[in-house]
N, C-alpha and C positions, 0 to 999 in steps of 0.2 A: 502557550500551549498550540494553539492554531499554527504559530510562526513554527511550532517546531516538528510540527504534524508536514507542513509542507515543504519543510528543510529534508524531512526523512522522504516523503514523495517525490523530489527531484531525484534525492541521492538514489532512489531504487531505480527511477527511471533511467538515470545515467548509465547505473549498473547493468540493467537490462540492456540497454543500447550497446554497451562494450562488451558482453556476454553474448550477444546476437553476432557479432562481427565474425567470432570463429565460423559460424554456422555456416554463415554466406561463402567463407574462405576455405569450408571443406575439400578438399580433395576428390573427385570423384573417379571411380576406376571405370575404366570403358575396354572392353576386349575386342579386337579387331581380328577376325579370322579370316584368310583366304584358303581357296582349296589348293592353289599353289602358286607359285611365283614364275611372273612371266610381265612383261610391259604395263599392258592394260590394267591388269589386278595391281601391280605395284603403285599405278598412277591413282587407282580409285582410293588406295589405302593412304596415301598422302593426301588426297583430298580430303577425306574424312577427317584426318588429323588437322588439318590446318585449318578448316572450316570450324572445327569444335575449340581450337586454341585461339581464333581469332575472336572468335566470341567472347573472350575474357574469363572463361570457365577453368577454373585450377582443377587438371585433368593428370590423371597417370594414366597411359597408353600399356596395354598388356598384347603386342601383336603376334600372334601365331600363324603358322604355314602347314597346311595338312599335308603338301607334297605328292597331292592328287590321290591320297588313301582317304576313303571312308571310313574306314575303321580309325584310322587317326583325328578323322573331323568328330567323330563322335566322341572320342577320349580329350578334345579340347573344349567343347562343350559342357562335358563333364566338369573341366579343370575349371572353367568361369562358372558354373554352379556352385561349386565349392569355393571358391573364391568372393563369390558375390558381388560380381561385378555389377556396377549400376543400370549400363547398357552394353548389350553385345551387340556386335556388327557382322554379320556374314556375307562376305565377298564371293558370290557365285552359289549356285543352285543348292550344290551337295552341302557346302556348308551351314547355308541358310535352313536347309531342312536338318540337319544335326541339331544346330542348336533350338528350333522349334520344338522338335520331338525332345530334349532333354530339358529345356528350360521353361516353366510354364507359367511364369509369375514374373520373370524378369523381363524389362522391356527389350526386344530383338528388333534389330532394323537390318534389312536385306538390300545388298547393293548388286547391281548389273545380275538380276535374274532375269531370264529371258521371258519366261512363262509363270508367275504365281500364281497364276489360277488351276495351271495344270500339275504344277509342284505341291498344291496342295496349302499353301503358304497362306490365301487369303481367299475367300470366298466370292468378292467383289473388287473391282477396282476403285469401288467409290471411297472406301475407307478399310482402315486396317482391321484384323482378325484377332480380338483378344491382345494380346501381349505384342502381337508382331504387325509390324508394316513396313514398306520400303520404297524402291527404285529399281525401275524393269529396264533392261537394256534391249529391250525387242526391237529388231532392224526393219526398215522398209524393204524387205527381200526381193520383192515383184519389183518394184521399180529399179534396185540394183541389178536383177536380171536382165530387165529391158536396157539398160543404159550399157551393159557388158555388151548385149549384142549387138547395139549400135555401135559402138566403138570399135569393139574386136572383132566384129563380123562372125562370131560363132554361132555353128550350129548343134553342136555337142557340149552339153556342160557336165563338167565331175564335180561330186561332192564328196566330202569326206568328213566324216561325225563321229561320234562317241558313243556306242549305243548305249553306254550306260549314264550318260548326262543327259536330265529331263530337258532340258534348254536346246541339246542339239537335236533330241526327237522331235521336239515341236517345231524347231528351225526347218527341220527336212520337210515339211507338212508344208510349210510355206515356200519352199525352193520347189516343191512339187507343182504348186499351184503357177508358181510364178513361171517356170518352163511351160507348162501347159498355155500358160497365155500368151508369152513371146516366141511357143511354136518351135520349142528347142526340145531337144534328146536329153535324157539325164541318166548321168552313169553314177551310181551312187557306190561307196567303198565304206564300210564301216568298222571302227577298231575299238580297241579295250583300254590300252592306254601308250604314252607317247613314245614308247619304243617301236611302233606299230606304223608311224606317220610316213616314214621314208618306204615302209616296204606297200603302204596302201596308196603312195603316190605314184612309184614306180608300178603297179598293178593296172591304173587306169589311165596314166600319162599318154599311152598311144592309142587310147579310144577316145579321146576328147580333144575338143579344140582349145579348151580352157578350164579353169578351176575355179569354184565360187567359193569361199569361205567366210560362215558365220561366226558368232563369237563362240565357239568351242574352245575351250580353256586346255585341252587336252592337246589338240591338234596346235596352238598358239605357244604352246608350251615348247614344243619342237618343230617350230615353223622355220628354220633355216636347212632344217633335211627336207621339207617340203618344196623349198625355194629351189635347190640346188638342181632337185630333178626336173621341175619344170623348165627352168632357166636352161638347162642342159638341152632340152627338147625344144626351146624357143617357143614356147607356149605362156599365154598369159594368166596370170593369177590376178583375180578381183578378192580385195581382203573387205571383210566388214567391221576390221580393226585397224584403223590409222594408225595408229601407237605401234602396233608390232611391225606394221609396215615401213617405218620409218627407218629402218636399218636396210632398206632395197632389196630389190627382189620383185616386189609386186607391180605388175603394170599400173594398178589403179587400189584406191583405196577410199572408202566412204563410209561416214560412221561418226556418232557425237565423240566428242573429247571428254577420254576416260577420267582425266583430273576432274573437270568440270561434274563428271555424273560422282565421281567421290565428293566432291565439295556440295552438292546437293544433297547427297546421303547426308555428309555429316552437318548440315542444316537440318535434317530432321531429327537428328541425334539432338541438337541443341534445342529444338522443340520440346523434345521430351523431358530432357534436363531441365527444362523450364516450365515443366507441370503438365504439359499436352500429353494425352494418352493415346498409345500406338492406335489403339479402336478407333480415335476421331480422325486420324492422317491420311488422308487418300494416297493411294500409290502413284508413286510419281514417274513420268515420263519425261525424256529430253527431247524435245519437241521444237524447240525455237531455233531458229536459223544459224543464231551464233551459237548454238551447243554444237552444231555438226564440223567437220571438216571434211575435204575433197584433199586426195592427193594423186598425183602422175608421177610415173618412172619413167623419164622419157628414155634414159639407157636401154629400158626393160622394152620400150616401145620400138626404140630403134631396132633392136636385136629380132624382135617378133615381126619386124616390118608392118607395124602400124603406125597409122599418123592418126594422133588426138586432134580432134577441131580446137580450132582456136576459142571458141564459144566455151568449151568447156575448160580449158587452159585459164582463160580468164576469169574462171570462177574458182580457182584452186585456190585452197591456202597453203598447200605443200608442194614444192615440186623437187624431184632428184635429177639431177643433170650432172654427168661428170663425176657420178657418186658421191658428188654435195647436195646435201638437204637444204632448200632456201625455205624459211618461213616466211611467205606474202601477207602475214598479216602484222607483221612488225615495219 
């Protein structure tokens, strides 16, 4: 009898072990939504996907693009709620807010949100808020402005931003402080959609010595039109998004690598899928030197009559010359 019981217990144990395997192999559903399409946000999306895939988790991604429309962002959030995704990722502030407002129990991880406090996504950077946590892409705008002044010798700085984007409004305050500290005059032009970018550039180009771009998604979605205006006027552009500047036209760009930012965001998703609560995970920032890139476009420098000091060129990770992009990290 004892032998029979032992055999039955062993069989039951084996059965439970076999039965448990499908649970471990369960395919999780992850919704990844971005406010619109441009190279930086595309890189974030890819980084998230790679981080989760490389973790060994079996996953099905539902990737959506709101095309810059807040109503569409809300519709995507409602779809994710109805589909009962396991984790929802919101790339950029408007889509992150839409997800947080709609999905109160599903874990939400925001990516590239400049001011998560100002956006109301969290109340502290020390940890997440309820079912929400994520990664901030706040730029060192004050340092950027000082560097721009040193290299390009500007006295008047232009800034174009989207009035409806919380991250851009927050960045404007940092730009104002940076100009005050650097002793620069600031000329501001607001827009409401990407079709206004070229018009805004034309409105300020004759009034400024150069223009500074922060991580404004709407502006970067129409970056070529802004570049055409400032390149024609032979006035420099400083981009806070290196990814967008790789196509050429910006004198310089400094900022963290958006693919790496996406990968870091994906790692937070993996933490949650492995049992961590969003409320336990601090808001993440890309602060390591290896997380950042520095780009110079020597063609633009020559056209604008600007000489970039060797010290900075030696620190660059990317150089554009004769229309060719060189990755100095390889």
